[in-house]
C-alpha positions as CSV (number, residue, x, y, z in Angstrom):
1,M,14.7,6.4,24.9
2,K,15.2,5.7,21.2
3,T,12.4,6.3,18.7
4,F,11.9,4.1,15.7
5,T,13.5,6.5,13.3
6,Q,16.7,6.7,15.4
7,T,17.2,2.8,15.4
8,F,18.5,1.3,12.2
9,E,18.6,-2.3,11.4
10,P,21.1,-3.3,8.7
11,N,18.3,-5.6,7.0
12,L,15.8,-3.2,7.0
13,K,13.4,-3.6,4.0
14,C,11.0,-1.2,2.3
15,G,7.4,-1.9,3.6
16,I,6.0,-0.9,0.1
17,C,8.4,-2.6,-2.5
18,G,10.4,-5.0,-0.2
19,N,13.6,-3.6,-1.3
20,K,16.5,-3.3,1.1
21,I,16.9,0.1,2.6
22,T,20.5,1.5,2.3
23,D,20.2,5.0,3.1
24,R,18.2,5.5,6.3
25,K,18.2,9.3,6.1
26,S,16.8,9.4,2.7
27,S,14.1,7.0,3.4
28,Y,10.5,7.6,4.6
29,H,9.9,6.7,8.2
30,S,6.0,6.6,9.4
31,K,5.0,8.5,12.3
32,F,2.4,6.2,13.0
33,I,3.7,2.7,12.5
34,P,7.0,1.0,12.8
35,C,7.5,0.8,8.8
36,S,9.6,2.7,6.5
37,A,9.7,3.1,2.7
38,C,12.8,3.4,0.5
39,E,14.2,6.4,-1.2
40,R,12.6,5.3,-4.4
41,C,9.2,4.9,-3.1
42,R,9.4,8.1,-1.2
43,S,10.4,10.1,-4.6
44,T,7.4,8.0,-6.4
45,F,4.6,8.4,-3.8
46,S,2.9,11.1,-1.9
47,E,3.3,11.0,1.9
48,K,-0.5,10.3,2.1
49,D,-0.1,7.3,-0.4
50,I,2.9,5.9,1.6
51,E,1.1,5.9,4.7
52,I,-1.9,4.1,3.1
53,M,0.3,1.6,1.7
54,L,2.4,1.0,4.7
55,N,-0.6,0.5,6.6
56,M,-2.2,-1.9,4.1
57,F,0.8,-3.9,3.7
58,L,1.4,-4.3,7.5
59,A,-2.1,-5.2,8.2
60,Y,-2.7,-7.6,5.2
61,G,0.7,-8.5,3.7
62,G,2.3,-8.5,0.3
63,Y,4.0,-5.5,-1.2
64,F,3.4,-3.0,-4.1
65,G,3.4,-4.8,-7.7
66,Q,3.8,-8.3,-6.2
67,L,1.3,-9.4,-9.0
68,S,1.1,-8.7,-12.6
69,E,-1.1,-5.7,-13.5
70,K,-1.5,-6.8,-17.2
71,D,-3.6,-9.8,-16.6
72,F,-5.7,-7.7,-14.0
73,S,-9.2,-6.3,-14.6
74,L,-10.8,-4.1,-12.2
75,E,-14.2,-4.8,-13.5
76,E,-13.8,-8.5,-13.8
77,Y,-12.4,-8.4,-10.0
78,M,-15.4,-6.5,-8.7
79,E,-17.8,-8.7,-10.5
80,K,-15.8,-11.7,-8.8
81,I,-16.2,-10.6,-5.3
82,G,-19.8,-9.8,-5.8
83,I,-20.2,-5.9,-5.6
84,E,-23.8,-4.9,-5.3
85,E,-25.5,-1.7,-5.4
86,N,-27.4,-2.2,-2.3
87,L,-24.5,-2.9,0.2
88,N,-24.7,-1.5,3.8
89,S,-22.0,1.1,4.5
90,E,-20.2,-1.4,6.7
91,E,-19.9,-3.7,3.8
92,T,-18.9,-1.0,1.6
93,E,-16.0,0.3,3.7
94,E,-14.7,-3.5,4.0
95,L,-14.9,-4.0,0.2
96,K,-13.3,-0.8,-0.5
97,V,-10.3,-1.8,1.9
98,L,-10.3,-5.3,0.0
99,I,-10.1,-3.5,-3.5
100,L,-7.5,-1.0,-2.4
101,H,-5.1,-3.7,-1.1
102,T,-5.8,-5.9,-4.3
103,L,-5.0,-2.9,-6.5
104,L,-1.8,-2.2,-4.7
105,L,-0.5,-5.9,-5.1
106,H,-1.1,-5.5,-8.9
107,G,1.0,-2.1,-9.0
108,I,-1.9,0.4,-9.2
109,T,-1.3,3.2,-7.2
110,P,-3.8,4.7,-4.6
111,E,-4.0,7.9,-6.7
112,Q,-5.2,5.9,-9.8
113,Y,-7.8,3.7,-7.5
114,F,-9.2,7.2,-6.0
115,H,-9.6,8.2,-9.9
116,L,-11.2,5.2,-10.7
117,I,-13.8,5.2,-8.0
118,K,-14.8,8.9,-8.6
């Protein structure tokens, strides 16, 4: 029985940036989901960040940096989606996921996001 990492599709694309994966051995293969990251993303992001991004993009679509970061304001975005101080914990977690996915689409890394929320 072949595992995901043993099979290779010639048109395999990076689950983070969407670029074609040309070197399977140098790419990152998730242990949890059937997604891979190219060599460039593997050298740019930590393994933890790669797993977060692969899961986000698999679940919600898009790719890292799909939208322009220069026209994006986190403060304006949070105001737009109506962040309130008295959200219950379930709503808070849902909003954190939504915010993280939006930031990833704008090319803001998980590391930068976690630094912003501290």
